[in-house]
N, C-alpha and C positions, 0 to 999 in steps of 0.2 A: 068453407066452413062457419059453421054457425060459432056465436063467441056468446060465449055465456056473463053475465057479471060477477064479478066477484064480488062474494062480501067478507074481505079478509077485515080483521080489528086494527084498531090501533095499536103497531108496534109497543108501545112507550108503556103500554098500562100492561100489553102479556105476557112479555118478556122475566120480567122480574118476580110476574107470580109465577114464571114456569122452572127459574133458577131456582128454586132449593132440591126440586125434584131434578134437572136434570144433573147436577153437581156430583147426585149420587149415583143417577144411572145411568148416564153414558156411559165412562169411566170402567163399566162392569161388561159393556155388551162387547159381542166378540171382534166386532169391524171395526169398532174404535182402534184407529190408529195409534193413537199418540198416548198409549199407555206406561206409564211408568214418569210422567211428568205431569206437573200440578195444571189443575182446571183454577186460570184465576175468572174468566168471566166470558161472556157471552156477545155475540153481535148478530140480529136479526137479520139477514139477507131479504128474505122474504115467509110471508104467512098465510095462507090463504084457507078458506073456509070451500073441503069440497062438500060438505055435510054440516047444516044447521048449527051452531053449539047450543042454541037458544030452545030446538023442538023437544018433542015430545019424545024421541026417540034416540043414539048416540049422535052426536057430532063428528065430523071427524075434519083433524085439525094439518096440515100440509106448510111444516116448516125447512126454513134452509137456515141453519143456525152455524156461527165461524164459531169455533171453539179456542178462545185464547190459551194458550201455553207461554212458558219460559222455555227459553232457551233456543230456539227459532233460529236459522241465520238473518243476518240483514238484509231486510228488502222479500220476506219471506211470507206472502199471507195465512192469515188462519187459517184452518183447515175447514171445511164448511162438508158438515152432513144435513142427509135428508130425514127428516123426522115424519112418519104419518101415526099419529097423538090421536084415539078413538079419546072422548069424553063423553062422560054420561055423573048422571045426580046417582044411581045405583046400580054397582060391578053386579052383573048376574053371576054365580057362585062361579059355573064356567068358565068364566074369565079370570078367575083369580090370580090366576100364575103373569097373565100379562099387566097386573097392577103396574105402574109405576109409583105412584102418590098422590095423596090427593091434595086441594092446593087450599091454601091457607086464607089468602088476599088474594086480590082484584078479583078481575072482571068474574071469572070464571072460579073464585072461592066456592069450597062448599064439592065441586065438583072432584069425578075421579077419574086421573089422567092415566091411559094405560096404552099398548104396543099394539096400534090398529092395526098391523095387519095381523093380529092376530085372532081379528074379531071375524067371522065369516059377513056378516054384512057388511061390513065396509068394505072387505077385501073385494066381496062381489059388487060394492060401489065401483072401488079401482077399472073395475074388469067393464063394466056396461062405459063407465070416461072415455075408456080406450076405444069401445067399439062405435063413439060416438063423435068423432074428429072436430074440435074445434077448441075454442079456449072456457078457462077458469080463471080469471086472474091473470096472471104470470104465466104459468104453465096451458103449455100447447099439449093439443092430445092428436095425434096423427096416426092415421089406419092404410094402408096398402089391400081390403078386400074386406068384403064383410063375412064380420067374425056372428058365431051364433052366438043368440040371448042366454043368460041366467045359468052358466058353468060352475057348477058347484068349488069352491077353490078350496085348498090346503096351503101350509104355510110348509117348505123343507125349515128342515133344522140342518142340514151339512154345511152349510157355504158358511163361510167365517170371513169373507172381506165385502157380501153383499148381503140380502136376502134376494127368497125367492117366492113364488105361489105358481104352486099348480093347478090350473082351470080345468076339472071334468077330465083331468088326463090326457087332454088333447093341444091345451098350450102352457107354455109354462112361462112367468113374466118377473123378469132380473131386476132388482129396486136397487138401482149404485148408492151407495151407504153416502162415502167422503167421494162428493162431486169436486170436478174445476173445470173452467173455462174452455170449450171446443167438443168435437164431437165427441165422443166415446169410442174404440174401437170395437167395444162388440157391439157397435150398432153400425158405424163406417163399415167395417171392412165386408160384416156376411150379405152387408145390400152390396158391394161391389160386387161379390162372389155371385150373386142373386144372377145382376144383371148382364156375370159373360156365362150364365148357364152351370154356373158349376153346383150339384146337387151335394157334395160331401159336408155342407154348409146348410143348418137350418135357415131359413128364409126369411126375415123379421116381417111380423103381420102387422103389426102396431110398435109407436113409440111414444114418451112424451116427453119434452125437455121444456127449460127455464131460461131464458136468455140464450148461450151459445154453450150453455150444461145439457146434457142427454140426464137425464132421470131413472129412467126402463126401460128397457124390451121385448114385447111382446114374440115368441116365436114357435113353434108348435114342437109340441114336449113326443120326443120318443121312445112310448111307456113300453115298448117290447126290447130296450139294446139292453147294454152290457156294460160299463167302461174297460177299459182298458186295463184300468190299471188290477181292476179283481180278477177280468177273467188272465191275467199273466198267472197273481197269484193263486191260481183253481188248479193251472197249466203246470206249476212248479208245486204244487200240493198231491196232483196227482201223480207225480213223475214223468208229465208229458211235453214233449218238444211245443215250441211258441214260435218255429221259426213263418211254418205260412201263414200266421197270423200278424208276425214282423214285418214279412213281404208286402204282404197288402196295405199293411200300414204304413211303408215307403211308399207306394205308390200313391194312394189314397193321399200320401202328405205333398208328394209329386203336382197333384192335377190342384191342390188346392193355391199352393204356390208358383205354377202354370195359370193359376187365372188369376192370382192377384198382379202377378204381373202385364197380363195383356189391359186388367181395369186401369190399373195406376200404374202411376210413372215410375220409372226405371233408373236406373242415372251406373254410371264404374266409379270410385273413389279413387279420385288420386292419393296418390303414393304419400303423402303426408296427412293427406286426411287417415288410411290405413295405422300409418304413426300416433296419431291419436288415441284408436281406439283401442292398439294396443299398450299406449304410455296409462289409458283408464281402468282396462286393466292393472294395471302396474300399480296404479293408486287405490284402485278397491283392493287388491295380493294386501298391498301395506295396513292399509286399513285391517281387516280382518287376520292379518299378523298381530298386530298391535293389541286386537280381541284374546286371542284364540292362541299360547303360546305355544304348541303342539305344529304352527306352520312355517314358523321361524328357520328349523337346521333345513326349510325345502325353496327360502325365497329364494337365490336366488339361480336354482335350475328352472322353476317355471317363469321368474321373471326371464329367462333365455328361449323361454315357450314363447311367450310373446312377441318381445322381438325376434325371432322367428318367423314370424306376422308379418311381415311388413310391408308386401308386396300390394299392388291395385286389387281389389276387389270391387264386381257387381251388389249394389242394392236395391232394391225396394221394400217394400210393407209384408209383413211376414206376419205369423201369428205372436211371435212374441214368450211364450212361457209353455213349448209344447211341450207333452209328456202324457204319459198313457194315462191318466186320469182328465185328460184335455181330449179323450178318443168317446166313441162312445159305437160299438157292432151290435146292428141290428138281427134280425131274428132270421134275415136273407142273407148273412155273413159280410154285409158292405160294412166298412166303415163311416163314420161320419167325425169331423172335428169341431170343436165347441169350445166356447170360453176364449174370445180374440182381445180381453181386456190386455191382456199383456201382465207385467209381473204388475198389478199395483201401486205396491208401493213406491215406485220411480214416480215422475213428473208424468204430466200426460205428455206433454210434448216430446219428450225422452218416450212416449213408448208408441207415439205416431208417428217417428223416425222410419227411414227404409235404413234397410240392414240386411246383410248379407244372408242369405238360406241356409248356408251351415252352423249358422245359430240355432235353429228350429233343429236342427238334425241335431247336432251337437245334445240337445235336450234333451231327447226321446231316447240317445243311447246312453244319457247316466239314468234315464228313469227306467231301460231296461236291467244296468246295473242295480238301480234302488228294490228293484223285484227281486231279483237273485238274490242278493243282502237277505233276504223277508227268510229264505227257504237254510236249513240247518240239517248237513254243514251249508259250505256257501255254494253254491253252483254254480261258479264262476265260469265254467265253460258254455253252461244254458247262457249267460248272457249273455256268451261272445258271439254265438249261435244266433240269436239273435238280433245283434249288435250288425253281424255280418248281413243276415236275409235283408233286416229292414231298408240298409244302404241298397243293396239290388236291388231291389222293388223299387226304391225312389230312381236309381238310375234309369232302368226298363222307362221310365215314363217322364223323366225330364231328359233325358238324352244325355246327361252329364252326372259324373259317380259323385258324391260329396266327396269321396276319400282322395280323390285328386288333384287336390290341396290337401297334404294333410297338415302343412303348418298352420295356416289357418282353422281346419275344423279340431285342432290336437288346444289351439288356444282358446276358444272358445267352449271345447270342454273342460279344460281346466278355469276359466274364467267360470264358470256355471258350477265346477264344483268347487272354488275358493267361495262362492255364495252359499252353498251347502255347507260347508264347515263354516262360516259366521251364523248359517240358521238355528243347524242342529246344536253347536252349544249354545245361544241363547234358548231356544226351547224345547230341546230333544237329546238331553246329551246323550243318553244310551246308546242314540243314532249316530252318535257324530265316529265313531268307527267306519262307517258306509260311504261319508267323502271322503277319511284320510287316508282309504283304502285306494281308493281314483286316484286322490294327492300323489299318495307314492309311490302309484304307476306314471304319470304324468311326468312326474319328477325326473325319474330316469332315462336316461338320455340312449335311445334307439338307435 
């Protein structure tokens, strides 16, 4: 691979000049994970000029910045964020909404700094860099195939934990904002699935990284597809069943699980390890009940649900955060599964650990319940039929019905519902009755 010399500036001068702007701008970003905690400083892990900052045109500065915030557990490193900053002397009016601020001192004094991904010229440069594998300073770019040149970029506004650019309606680049050492599952698992011949997941065609951290992944953009959440809501609004789609989705999930099991190690948990999983669920329940008192009356019954799942279980790599919004249905009716990153709030090592496949199944079962709850009046039977159809489709391909181990499936569904209660209480109190209705059902002895 060709190597390009880095034009990295001296960080000692760069970061102090940017810090006042980052103090104001970073906590307002949707992907900033440390909301509600004071920012006390920054540490620069790497600074790379992808486009020179001193030229006549815009410059593009790539930063890996650690954000110092009090209250972190002892020994836990500060969160590291990936920033792509545009730098111009004069900011065109069309880029005014992307402005972060104007630097007052240091090597870039007087220059305007802005969100570089919103500048088509800079977003296009990032794509061109992915087309030509090699190095720029600490950044390494990889491609598995020849990519067409000069595709027009546009930034998507829908995501919260990352940023995405679509190039010419042909490819989508996910840029991981909070980065951790180690391969991101959203690169690792689609690569493994592609190697196993699984067509349910768009295969990565390019990516870039720094050290051991994955920074961005380019995949085919499924432009004619619609996500499962939207399709389910449309079916509810039209008074239609969704069982045919749910059954096909169960089959697709099983195909993905089988391919992952063939490509990556599997093993069986010892009874003591399963008990540790149940204990971890119990700890999450305890923490959630302290924050959401409505859970307290159900704690004894929910603890019994976790305790019942104490037998051995087979584990493998799974999706880790599967729900209707992580699926796409193409114009041919086939389902694709996307976003293998797992729950971004969890440590990377935990997201990369093998787990029972019923965890993914439980996530999808909860998603059908959520969809049904958007309908007035609540269509509980619609959700029940979808849940049954999904499990039937899964069993048709996997050769094993996830309902065959009801204690384990119930435990994972309960764990998911507890997580939802905490999330909704914090972010969408109006939605709290959705997971609370599931809690009441799961806490009722069968």
